[in-house]
C-alpha positions, 0 to 999 in steps of 0.5 A: 273096725271103727266100731271095734276101735272105739268101743272094743268088744261088747262086755254082755251078750258078745254073739262069739261068747255065745257060739262058743257056749253052744258048740261046748254043749254040742261037744258035751253030747257027740264027744268021742275020741274020733276024728269022724266025730270031731269033724261032724262037730266042726261042720255042724257049728260052722253051718250054724254060724255061716247060714244065718249070715248067709240069710242076712247077706241075701236078704240085704241084697240091693239094699245098701244101708241094710247090708253096710249096718250088717256088715258093720255089726258082724265085723265088729263082733268077730274082730277083737283088735281093740281088745287084744291091744288093751290087754297086752297094755294092762300087762305092760302097766302091771310090769311098769309097777314091778307087779308080777302076780298081776301080769301073771294073772293076765297072761292067760288072757292072751295066750295058753303059756303057763305063767306061773314061773315066768319073769318080766322079760318072759312075760314080755316075750309071751305078750309080744308073740301073742299080739303078733300072732292074733293080729292075724287071728283077730283082724286081718283074717276075718277082714280077708274072709269078709272081703272075699265071701262077705257076711258068710266069711266073717261068720265061718272064720270066726267059728273056725277060729273059735273052735280051734280055740276050744278043741284044737289044742294037742291034748289027750282029749282032743288029739283025735276029736280036735284034729279037724278044727286045727286042720280047718284053722291052718287053711283058713289062716294060711294066707291072713298070717303071711299077708299080715307078715307083709303088712308087718314089714310095710308098717315097720317104720312106724315102731322105728324099724325097717321093712327089709329086716322085718320081710327077711326075719318072716321069710328066713325064720318064720317056716321054723315055727311048728305053727304052719301059720303062727310063726310068720307074722311072729317072725315079722314083728320080731324083725320090725321090732328089732327083737328076737322071739321063741325060746323055752315055754311051758303049756299046759305043764308040758315044756316046749322049745320054739326056734328063735325068730329074728336076730335082735335082742330079747323083748323087754316090757317096754316093748309090748307097747311097741308091738301094740302100736305095730298091731294097730297100724297093721290093722288100719292098713288091712282095713283099708285093704279089705274095704278096696278088695270088697269094692274091687269084687263088686265091680 
């Protein structure tokens, strides 16, 4: 996690990007409008990621230095906390400069929401919601699975989450083929999303919020979100930041309305940096807990 905080994602040769290209090539060969075919695709891709990690896990057993190097390299590769915060802060810089065109161009790097007609406050809401959800996906969840299952857990989780981003959206092409990827991602993120909500509440004082209000929003509003997981961290961030998230949005040209999360004011551009600070605090706390859990598991 220190490598990620200092260096961010590798600019070239990123292993997750290579995995995505390989998964896309396999999809082009075996795609069919079928849940069974999609399930086979997901299974093959996850195994392709997990088996080399399992081999590295076994080869480094009883060898502390090689194991530490393998774990550090894998955690660096599969987490993206710094990149998430950097993209959010770049959008905040564009909004501070009243450059809506630049901010809209950056939004697809954070979420799939259509940015063309969004104003400054709508963009701020989209970014804050993305930071909240992806703090779970890009930081907390990999750490949870790494602490539970070591190198195979890290690699398998990132494979599942990447496949969900590629084929898990509900669209005419992926309604059936992407079903297995979406459901597997829901299962993999169930516990990490709720842990992220708890950690956001614990870290709320870092951004001037209160743990009680954050937890209340997570419990009261988190389950109203159409996603079984995304609503928990989003609601907890809303409560910690004193904001109200949710509302009307457009995804892939389709208008959607998400239930409101939290009972504060609507987000403003300055809240993006507050969300990034909360995300950093949650990430640091999650890393410490994951290390302690891994040590406890060894003992």
